[in-house]
C-alpha positions in Angstrom: -19.6 32.7 18.3 -17.4 35.4 16.7 -15.7 38.3 18.7 -18.3 40.9 16.7 -21.7 40.5 15.4 -22.8 42.7 12.0 -25.5 43.7 12.2 -27.9 44.2 8.6 -30.0 47.1 8.9 -31.9 48.2 5.7 -28.9 46.4 3.7 -26.5 48.6 5.4 -23.9 45.8 7.4 -23.1 47.6 10.5 -21.8 47.0 14.1 -23.2 47.8 17.6 -20.6 50.5 19.4 -21.5 49.0 23.0 -20.8 45.5 21.8 -17.3 46.4 20.0 -16.4 48.5 23.4 -16.9 45.3 25.6 -15.3 43.4 23.3 -12.1 45.1 22.8 -11.8 46.0 26.6 -11.9 42.2 27.8 -8.8 41.8 25.0 -7.1 44.2 26.3 -4.5 42.7 28.4 -4.0 40.2 26.1 -3.2 42.3 23.1 -1.1 45.0 25.0 1.4 42.2 27.0 2.1 40.4 23.8 5.9 39.9 22.1 7.6 41.4 20.5 5.0 43.5 20.1 1.5 44.5 21.2 -0.5 42.2 18.5 -3.1 39.4 19.0 -4.7 36.4 16.9 -8.5 36.1 16.9 -10.0 33.5 15.6 -14.1 33.9 15.1 -13.4 38.0 14.6 -16.4 37.6 12.4 -18.7 35.1 11.7 -17.5 32.7 9.2 -20.3 32.5 7.0 -20.7 35.7 6.9 -17.3 36.3 5.4 -18.2 33.3 3.3 -21.8 34.8 1.8 -19.2 38.1 0.6 -17.1 35.9 -1.3 -18.6 35.8 -4.1 -18.2 39.6 -4.6 -14.7 39.2 -4.2 -12.5 40.0 -7.3 -11.3 37.4 -9.5 -9.0 39.6 -12.4 -5.8 40.2 -10.8 -5.8 43.4 -13.3 -8.5 45.3 -11.5 -5.6 46.4 -9.0 -2.0 47.6 -8.1 0.3 44.3 -8.4 3.9 44.2 -7.6 6.4 42.2 -9.5 9.9 42.8 -7.1 11.9 40.3 -5.4 10.3 41.7 -2.3 6.8 41.3 -2.9 5.7 38.7 -5.9 2.3 37.9 -7.6 0.6 40.0 -4.5 -2.2 42.6 -5.3 -3.9 45.1 -3.7 -7.6 46.8 -4.2 -9.1 49.8 -2.7 -13.1 48.7 -2.2 -13.3 52.3 -4.1 -12.8 50.1 -7.1 -15.5 47.4 -6.2 -18.6 46.3 -7.7 -20.3 44.4 -5.0 -21.7 46.5 -2.4 -21.9 44.0 0.2 -18.3 43.8 0.8 -17.7 47.4 -0.1 -20.0 48.4 2.7 -17.9 46.0 5.0 -14.4 47.6 4.3 -15.8 51.1 5.0 -17.9 49.7 8.0 -14.0 48.7 9.1 -13.6 52.4 9.5 -16.5 53.1 11.8 -17.1 54.5 15.3 -18.1 50.7 16.4 -14.6 49.0 15.1 -12.6 52.4 16.3 -14.1 52.0 19.7 -12.8 48.3 19.7 -9.7 48.9 18.5 -9.2 52.0 21.0 -10.4 49.9 24.0 -8.4 46.8 23.1 -5.0 48.7 22.4 -5.2 51.9 24.9 -4.5 54.1 21.8 -6.8 56.9 22.0 -8.3 59.1 19.1 -7.6 56.4 16.5 -8.8 57.5 13.0 -9.9 55.1 9.8 -8.1 55.3 6.4 -11.0 56.6 4.0 -8.8 56.3 1.3 -7.1 53.1 1.9 -3.5 53.7 1.2 -1.9 50.2 1.1 -5.4 48.4 2.2 -8.6 47.0 1.1 -8.5 43.9 -0.6 -5.2 41.8 -0.7 -4.8 38.5 -2.8 -1.2 36.6 -3.5 -1.0 34.2 -5.9 1.0 31.1 -6.1 4.5 31.1 -5.8 3.6 34.9 -4.2 5.3 36.3 -1.3 6.0 39.5 1.1 9.5 40.0 2.3 9.2 40.5 6.3 8.4 44.4 6.7 8.2 47.4 8.8 4.9 49.1 7.1 4.9 52.9 5.8 4.5 55.2 8.9 3.3 58.7 7.8 -0.2 59.0 5.4 0.3 60.9 2.5 -2.8 62.2 2.4 -4.2 63.0 5.9 -0.7 63.9 7.6 -0.9 61.8 10.3 0.8 58.5 12.1 0.1 55.1 11.4 -0.6 53.0 14.2 -2.3 50.1 14.3 -3.3 46.9 11.1 -6.2 44.8 11.4 -5.8 41.9 8.8 -9.4 39.3 8.6 -8.2 36.3 6.2 -10.9 34.8 4.2 -9.4 31.7 3.2 -11.4 28.5 3.5 -10.1 24.9 3.9 -6.8 26.3 4.0 -4.3 23.7 4.2 -1.0 23.8 6.2 1.3 23.0 3.3 0.2 25.7 1.7 2.1 27.7 3.6 1.4 31.6 3.6 1.5 31.7 7.5 2.1 35.5 8.7 5.2 35.8 10.1 6.3 38.1 13.4 9.5 38.9 14.3 11.9 40.5 17.2 12.7 44.0 16.4 16.4 43.3 16.0 15.2 40.6 13.3 17.1 37.6 14.9 14.2 35.4 14.9 10.4 34.6 13.8 8.6 34.8 16.9 5.2 33.7 15.8 4.3 31.9 12.9 0.0 32.5 11.9 -1.8 30.5 9.4 -4.2 32.4 7.3 -7.1 30.8 8.2 -10.9 32.2 7.4 -12.5 34.7 9.9 -9.5 34.5 11.8 -7.9 38.9 12.5 -4.8 39.7 13.8 -4.1 43.3 14.8 -0.8 44.7 16.2 0.9 47.9 16.6 2.7 49.6 13.3 5.7 51.6 14.4 9.0 51.7 12.5 10.3 48.4 14.1 7.5 46.0 13.8 8.5 43.5 11.6 6.0 41.1 10.0 5.3 39.4 6.6 4.6 36.5 4.2 8.1 35.8 2.7 8.0 32.2 1.9 6.3 31.6 -1.6 3.1 30.2 -1.6 2.3 26.2 -2.8 -1.0 26.5 -2.9 -2.4 24.9 -6.1 -2.8 27.4 -8.6 -6.3 27.6 -8.2 -6.4 28.8 -5.0 -4.9 32.0 -3.4 -3.8 33.8 -0.3 -7.0 36.3 0.5 -7.3 39.0 3.1 -9.0 42.4 4.2 -6.4 44.9 5.6 -7.7 48.2 7.1 -4.9 50.3 8.7 -5.6 53.2 11.2 -3.6 56.3 12.6 -3.6 59.5 15.0 -2.7 62.7 14.7 0.3 63.5 17.0 -0.4 67.2 18.8 2.8 68.2 17.4 1.9 67.5 13.7 4.4 64.5 11.5 7.5 67.2 10.5 9.1 65.9 14.0 8.7 61.8 13.1 11.5 60.2 10.3 9.3 59.6 7.5 9.9 56.3 6.4 8.1 54.3 3.5 8.1 50.3 3.7 11.2 49.1 4.7 12.0 45.1 3.9 14.5 43.4 6.0 16.7 40.3 4.5 15.8 37.1 7.0 19.9 36.1 8.1 20.5 32.1 6.2 18.2 33.4 3.2 18.2 34.7 -0.1 16.4 37.9 0.7 17.1 40.8 -1.3 18.4 43.9 0.0 15.6 46.9 -0.9 18.2 49.6 -2.3 15.7 51.2 -4.2 14.1 52.4 -1.1 17.1 52.5 1.1 18.1 55.0 -2.0 15.0 56.6 -0.9 15.5 57.4 2.5 19.1 58.5 2.1 18.0 61.0 -0.5 14.7 61.9 2.2 17.2 62.5 5.2 19.7 64.4 3.4 17.9 66.6 0.6 15.3 69.4 1.1 11.9 68.6 1.2 11.3 70.4 -2.6 14.1 68.7 -4.3 13.1 65.4 -3.3 11.0 64.4 -5.7 13.2 65.5 -8.3 16.3 63.8 -7.0 15.0 60.5 -6.1 14.6 60.3 -9.8 18.2 59.5 -10.1 17.7 56.5 -8.1 19.6 53.7 -9.8 17.5 51.0 -8.5 14.1 51.9 -10.0 
């Protein structure tokens, strides 16, 4: 039995607010006590058959999205729901920003006044093809349009019959990047929720070894809060990749340069000075 039960009302996918609040409260202690930072792995988050029925709407053309190809992230494509033609999958993504899901997350995490992201910046549908990876990183912390602080990630995996030898595990690392604390296989209907902070390190750093006709697919939605004093006092960061000791992981000198410029350049000059970045 799944944790949450999608309902279909006049063809629209939705969730019951009371059920979501109860489910979140039941998981609160497990979530908030997890190490190295608050997180949870939830099997059967949504019914597997419900998700399977939506997979015919998952885009198959990698050109219909933003694909990353550099040392830190390779063969990974992300697609905003605004570009989807399938009605059901698009509806589900939008509903993951609904009051019902926000109540679930607030009850589980203890974070109040959560906001969804109607723009799906960095979120939506994610797909990594064979040979691809996403290095261990901490996520960007300020929404570029809402001027809110990022607080949570929700990932829902969409991979049936995913063999362990395919790889693709999500890795959760400690804040000092000394060791990997957890490895989480991206199997169908499994969800992962975790706090996002400047040291919430996670990623899928090893290249996928799945057959070329398979890929690692997921839904990704992010959640924010509006600080009472605004975001001006926060140290703004884009995605920060970290190298694992004893590996061939590459330093992300492009982002290091941008952050140096951001910290030492007046805001009005930053867009012009960052154009001088020699690592772009």
